C-alpha positions as CSV (number, residue, x, y, z in Angstrom):
1,X,0.0,0.0,0.0
2,X,3.0,2.2,0.0
3,X,2.4,3.1,-3.6
4,X,-0.9,4.9,-2.6
5,X,1.1,7.3,-0.4
6,X,3.2,8.3,-3.4
7,X,0.5,9.0,-5.9
8,X,0.7,12.8,-5.3
9,X,4.1,14.2,-4.3
10,X,3.3,17.9,-5.3
11,X,2.4,20.1,-2.3
12,X,-1.4,20.2,-2.0
13,X,-1.6,23.9,-1.4
14,X,-0.5,24.6,-5.0
15,X,-3.8,23.1,-6.3
16,X,-7.4,23.8,-5.9
17,X,-9.2,21.8,-3.1
18,X,-10.6,18.6,-4.5
19,X,-14.3,18.1,-3.7
20,X,-15.0,15.3,-1.2
21,X,-17.0,13.1,-3.6
22,X,-14.2,13.4,-6.2
23,X,-11.5,12.7,-3.7
24,X,-13.3,9.5,-2.6
25,X,-13.8,8.4,-6.2
26,X,-10.0,8.9,-6.9
27,X,-9.1,6.8,-3.8
28,X,-11.4,4.0,-4.9
29,X,-9.9,4.1,-8.4
30,X,-6.4,3.9,-7.0
31,X,-7.3,0.8,-5.0
32,X,-8.9,-0.9,-8.0
33,X,-5.6,-0.3,-9.9
34,X,-3.7,-2.0,-7.2
35,X,-5.9,-5.1,-6.9
36,X,-4.4,-6.9,-9.9
37,X,-0.9,-6.5,-8.4
38,X,-1.9,-8.0,-5.1
39,X,-3.0,-11.2,-6.9
40,X,0.0,-11.8,-9.1
41,X,3.0,-14.1,-9.2
42,X,3.7,-14.7,-5.5
43,X,0.3,-16.3,-4.9
44,X,0.3,-18.1,-8.1
45,X,3.7,-19.7,-7.3
46,X,2.3,-20.8,-3.9
47,X,-0.6,-22.5,-5.7
48,X,1.7,-24.8,-7.7
49,X,0.9,-28.4,-6.9
50,X,3.6,-30.6,-5.6
51,X,3.3,-33.1,-8.5
52,X,3.9,-30.2,-10.9
53,X,7.2,-29.4,-9.3
54,X,8.7,-32.7,-10.1
55,X,11.3,-32.8,-12.9
56,X,11.7,-36.0,-15.0
57,X,14.9,-34.4,-16.4
58,X,16.4,-34.0,-12.9
59,X,15.6,-37.6,-12.1
60,X,17.1,-38.8,-15.4
61,X,20.3,-36.9,-14.6
62,X,20.6,-38.8,-11.3
63,X,20.2,-42.1,-13.2
64,X,22.9,-41.1,-15.7
65,X,25.3,-40.4,-12.8
66,X,24.6,-43.8,-11.3
67,X,25.1,-45.6,-14.6
68,X,28.4,-43.8,-15.1
69,X,29.7,-45.7,-12.0
70,X,29.2,-48.9,-14.0
71,X,27.9,-52.2,-12.6
72,X,27.0,-51.7,-8.9
73,X,26.5,-55.1,-7.2
74,X,26.4,-55.3,-3.4
75,X,29.8,-55.1,-1.8
76,X,31.4,-53.4,-4.8
77,X,33.4,-50.1,-4.9
78,X,31.0,-48.8,-7.5
79,X,28.1,-49.3,-5.1
80,X,30.0,-47.4,-2.4
81,X,30.5,-44.5,-4.9
82,X,26.7,-44.7,-5.5
83,X,26.1,-44.5,-1.8
84,X,28.2,-41.4,-1.4
85,X,26.4,-39.8,-4.3
86,X,23.0,-40.6,-2.9
87,X,23.9,-39.4,0.6
88,X,25.3,-36.1,-0.8
89,X,22.1,-35.5,-2.9
90,X,19.8,-36.2,0.0
91,X,21.7,-33.9,2.3
92,X,21.6,-31.1,-0.3
93,X,17.8,-31.5,-0.3
94,X,17.6,-31.3,3.5
95,X,17.5,-34.9,4.6
96,X,19.4,-36.7,7.3
97,X,20.8,-40.1,6.2
98,X,21.6,-43.1,8.3
99,X,23.6,-46.1,7.1
100,X,22.0,-49.4,8.2
101,X,25.0,-51.7,7.7
102,X,24.8,-55.5,8.1
103,X,26.3,-58.7,6.7
104,X,24.5,-61.8,5.5
105,X,25.4,-65.2,4.0
106,X,24.9,-65.5,0.3
107,X,25.8,-68.1,-2.4
108,X,28.9,-66.0,-2.9
109,X,29.8,-66.0,0.8
110,X,29.3,-63.4,3.4
111,X,28.6,-60.0,1.9
112,X,28.4,-56.6,3.6
113,X,25.2,-54.7,2.8
114,X,24.2,-51.1,3.5
115,X,20.6,-49.7,3.5
116,X,20.3,-45.9,3.4
117,X,17.5,-44.5,5.5
118,X,16.6,-40.8,5.2
119,X,14.3,-38.6,7.3
120,X,13.8,-34.9,6.9
121,X,16.3,-32.7,8.8
122,X,15.1,-31.5,12.2
123,X,12.4,-34.1,12.4
124,X,14.2,-37.2,13.6
125,X,13.3,-36.8,17.3
126,X,10.1,-34.9,17.2
127,X,8.3,-36.7,14.3
128,X,7.4,-40.2,13.4
129,X,7.3,-40.7,9.7
130,X,4.2,-42.6,8.7
131,X,4.8,-43.5,5.0
132,X,7.7,-45.2,3.2
133,X,9.1,-44.5,-0.3
134,X,11.6,-47.1,-1.3
135,X,13.9,-48.3,-4.0
136,X,16.8,-50.7,-4.4
137,X,20.0,-49.2,-5.6
138,X,22.2,-52.2,-6.2
139,X,22.5,-54.0,-9.6
140,X,22.5,-57.8,-10.2
141,X,25.9,-59.4,-10.3
142,X,26.8,-61.1,-13.6
143,X,30.1,-62.7,-14.5
144,X,29.5,-62.9,-18.3
145,X,28.0,-59.5,-19.1
146,X,28.4,-55.9,-18.1
147,X,25.1,-55.0,-16.4
148,X,24.7,-51.3,-15.5
149,X,21.0,-51.5,-14.6
150,X,19.8,-48.2,-16.0
151,X,16.2,-49.2,-15.4
152,X,16.7,-52.0,-12.9
153,X,18.1,-50.2,-9.9
154,X,19.0,-46.9,-11.6
155,X,15.6,-45.4,-12.6
156,X,13.9,-45.9,-9.3
157,X,16.9,-44.6,-7.3
158,X,17.1,-41.5,-9.5
159,X,13.3,-40.9,-9.1
160,X,13.6,-41.2,-5.3
161,X,16.3,-38.6,-5.2
162,X,14.0,-36.2,-7.2
163,X,11.3,-37.0,-4.7
164,X,13.7,-35.9,-1.9
165,X,14.2,-32.6,-3.6
166,X,10.5,-31.9,-4.3
167,X,9.1,-33.2,-1.0
168,X,11.9,-31.4,0.9
169,X,10.4,-28.1,-0.2
170,X,7.2,-28.9,1.9
171,X,8.4,-29.7,5.5
172,X,4.9,-30.6,6.6
173,X,4.8,-33.4,4.0
174,X,8.5,-34.3,4.3
175,X,8.2,-35.1,8.1
176,X,5.6,-37.8,7.3
177,X,8.0,-39.6,4.8
178,X,10.9,-41.9,5.3
179,X,13.0,-42.6,2.2
180,X,14.7,-46.1,2.1
181,X,17.3,-47.2,-0.4
182,X,17.7,-51.0,-0.2
183,X,20.9,-52.8,-0.8
184,X,21.0,-56.4,-2.0
185,X,17.6,-56.7,-3.7
186,X,19.0,-58.9,-6.4
187,X,19.4,-62.6,-5.9
188,X,22.8,-64.2,-6.6
189,X,21.3,-67.4,-7.9
190,X,17.5,-67.6,-7.4
191,X,15.0,-65.8,-5.1
192,X,14.4,-67.7,-1.9
193,X,14.1,-67.2,1.8
194,X,17.9,-66.9,1.9
195,X,18.8,-65.4,-1.5
196,X,17.6,-62.0,-2.7
197,X,15.8,-59.1,-0.9
198,X,18.7,-58.9,1.6
199,X,18.2,-55.3,2.4
200,X,14.4,-55.2,2.7
201,X,14.3,-58.4,4.7
202,X,16.8,-56.9,7.2
203,X,15.0,-53.6,7.3
204,X,11.7,-55.3,8.0
205,X,13.2,-57.5,10.7
206,X,14.7,-54.5,12.5
207,X,11.4,-52.6,12.3
208,X,9.4,-55.4,13.6
209,X,11.7,-56.3,16.4
210,X,11.9,-52.7,17.5
211,X,8.2,-52.1,17.4
212,X,8.6,-49.5,14.6
213,X,6.4,-51.2,12.0
214,X,3.2,-49.9,13.6
215,X,4.1,-46.3,12.9
216,X,3.9,-46.8,9.1
217,X,0.5,-47.1,7.5
218,X,1.7,-47.7,4.0
219,X,4.5,-47.6,1.5
220,X,5.4,-47.4,-2.2
221,X,8.2,-49.3,-3.7
222,X,9.6,-48.2,-7.0
223,X,11.5,-50.6,-9.4
224,X,12.0,-50.3,-13.1
225,X,10.1,-47.1,-13.7
226,X,12.0,-45.5,-16.6
227,X,11.2,-47.7,-19.7
228,X,10.6,-45.4,-22.7
229,X,7.6,-47.5,-23.6
230,X,6.1,-47.1,-20.1
231,X,3.5,-49.6,-18.8
232,X,3.4,-49.8,-15.0
233,X,2.2,-53.2,-14.0
234,X,1.0,-53.4,-10.3
235,X,1.3,-56.9,-8.9
236,X,-2.0,-58.8,-8.7
237,X,-1.7,-59.1,-4.9
238,X,-1.3,-55.3,-4.3
239,X,-3.4,-53.8,-1.4
240,X,-6.7,-53.1,-3.1
241,X,-7.5,-49.7,-1.6
242,X,-4.0,-48.3,-2.3
243,X,-4.2,-49.6,-5.9
244,X,-7.6,-48.0,-6.4
245,X,-6.2,-44.7,-5.2
246,X,-3.1,-44.9,-7.4
247,X,-5.3,-45.6,-10.4
248,X,-7.5,-42.6,-9.4
249,X,-4.4,-40.4,-9.2
250,X,-3.3,-41.5,-12.7
251,X,-6.8,-40.8,-14.0
252,X,-6.8,-37.4,-12.5
253,X,-3.6,-36.5,-14.3
254,X,-4.9,-38.2,-17.6
255,X,-2.2,-40.8,-17.3
256,X,-4.3,-43.8,-16.6
257,X,-3.3,-45.6,-19.8
258,X,0.2,-46.1,-18.4
259,X,-1.1,-48.1,-15.4
260,X,-2.5,-51.6,-15.2
261,X,-2.2,-54.9,-13.3
262,X,0.4,-57.6,-13.7
263,X,-1.2,-61.0,-14.3
264,X,0.6,-62.5,-11.3
265,X,2.3,-61.9,-8.0
266,X,5.9,-60.6,-7.9
267,X,8.8,-61.1,-5.6
268,X,10.3,-57.7,-4.8
269,X,11.2,-55.5,-1.9
270,X,7.6,-54.9,-1.1
271,X,7.1,-58.5,0.1
272,X,9.0,-58.2,3.4
273,X,7.1,-55.0,4.2
274,X,3.7,-56.5,3.5
275,X,4.8,-59.4,5.7
276,X,5.0,-57.1,8.7
277,X,1.7,-55.5,8.0
278,X,2.9,-52.3,6.2
279,X,0.7,-52.3,3.1
280,X,3.1,-51.6,0.2
281,X,2.5,-51.4,-3.5
282,X,5.3,-52.3,-6.0
283,X,5.3,-49.6,-8.7
284,X,7.0,-51.5,-11.5
285,X,7.1,-51.9,-15.2
286,X,7.8,-55.6,-15.5
287,X,7.2,-55.7,-19.2
288,X,10.8,-54.7,-20.0
289,X,12.6,-56.6,-22.8
290,X,16.1,-55.7,-21.4
291,X,15.5,-57.0,-17.9
292,X,18.7,-58.6,-16.6
293,X,20.6,-58.2,-19.9
294,X,23.5,-56.1,-21.0
295,X,21.0,-54.0,-22.9
296,X,19.6,-52.3,-19.8
297,X,21.4,-49.1,-20.7
298,X,20.6,-45.4,-20.4
299,X,19.1,-45.1,-23.9
300,X,16.3,-47.5,-23.0
301,X,14.8,-45.1,-20.4
302,X,13.4,-41.6,-20.7
303,X,12.8,-38.5,-18.6
304,X,9.2,-38.5,-19.8
305,X,8.5,-41.9,-18.2
306,X,10.1,-40.8,-14.9
307,X,8.0,-37.7,-15.0
308,X,4.8,-39.7,-15.4
309,X,5.5,-42.1,-12.6
310,X,6.7,-39.4,-10.3
311,X,3.8,-37.1,-10.9
312,X,1.2,-39.8,-10.2
313,X,3.0,-40.9,-7.1
314,X,3.2,-37.4,-5.7
315,X,-0.5,-36.8,-6.6
316,X,-1.4,-40.0,-4.7
317,X,0.7,-39.0,-1.7
318,X,-0.7,-35.5,-1.4
319,X,-4.3,-36.2,-2.4
320,X,-4.9,-39.7,-1.0
321,X,-2.3,-41.3,1.2
322,X,-1.3,-38.4,3.4
323,X,-4.3,-36.0,3.1
């Protein structure tokens, strides 16, 4: 309103007195002129929805960095570089990161694994996150091929880092979220009770034994979400109410054609979480021709696909899961 006080800077005694009715009319006109300025960019910026803030390009850039490290199986130097990169990016977005280190017996002997658990800075003691967003960040170990896992391990990890940036701009939402990057998702030989899902099984055991599982009312697991020809296939045993809301979120954004059901159940990191009564949906595109082949490279994924999955997930979180 300071502008109103500057409309007339010439001393008033040098002009004829202005009649009262005209003076009032001029004041009203001045206020009407100012109204459009009051409702401009600052308020419009505040009205930007959280799912509109996500950048598929930024998520893709994270995937590129991870792929540049090369194959990243559990226990490798390349995976340690990936860990350091993930930790650095999370801290830049305002998250505190804890390394959950453990060792486990595998068909290749005892391996050291490290899950990364992130909570929003300043919230660790006062808040109890109630929803999990998860991904695995390791790649499968192969002896005969060079497997860099652009989609399988890379795409979901890059998207989770972009979630951290966007959600971190809304502290009220961020304090409700725990981000988890699982190590050791891949089986060395074949998925069983003792091979594969090393990180998520350990995480779930620790939660259950410490009584922490009850604080989480749900979770989303992301895996293989970057395929250029995107077709998210939710496992048939997904929690029905969560699946309904995810489909509704996709419908609201006019992206429903990218989401459907898989024709069977699926073994992935959501299984140990569901086993301890944390209803978790696996957001995965399992119809991927280059799965576990040397062809799973950066050219097979796209920023547009990451944008689609990320936008639907953030819409679901803000309008359904955490509303």
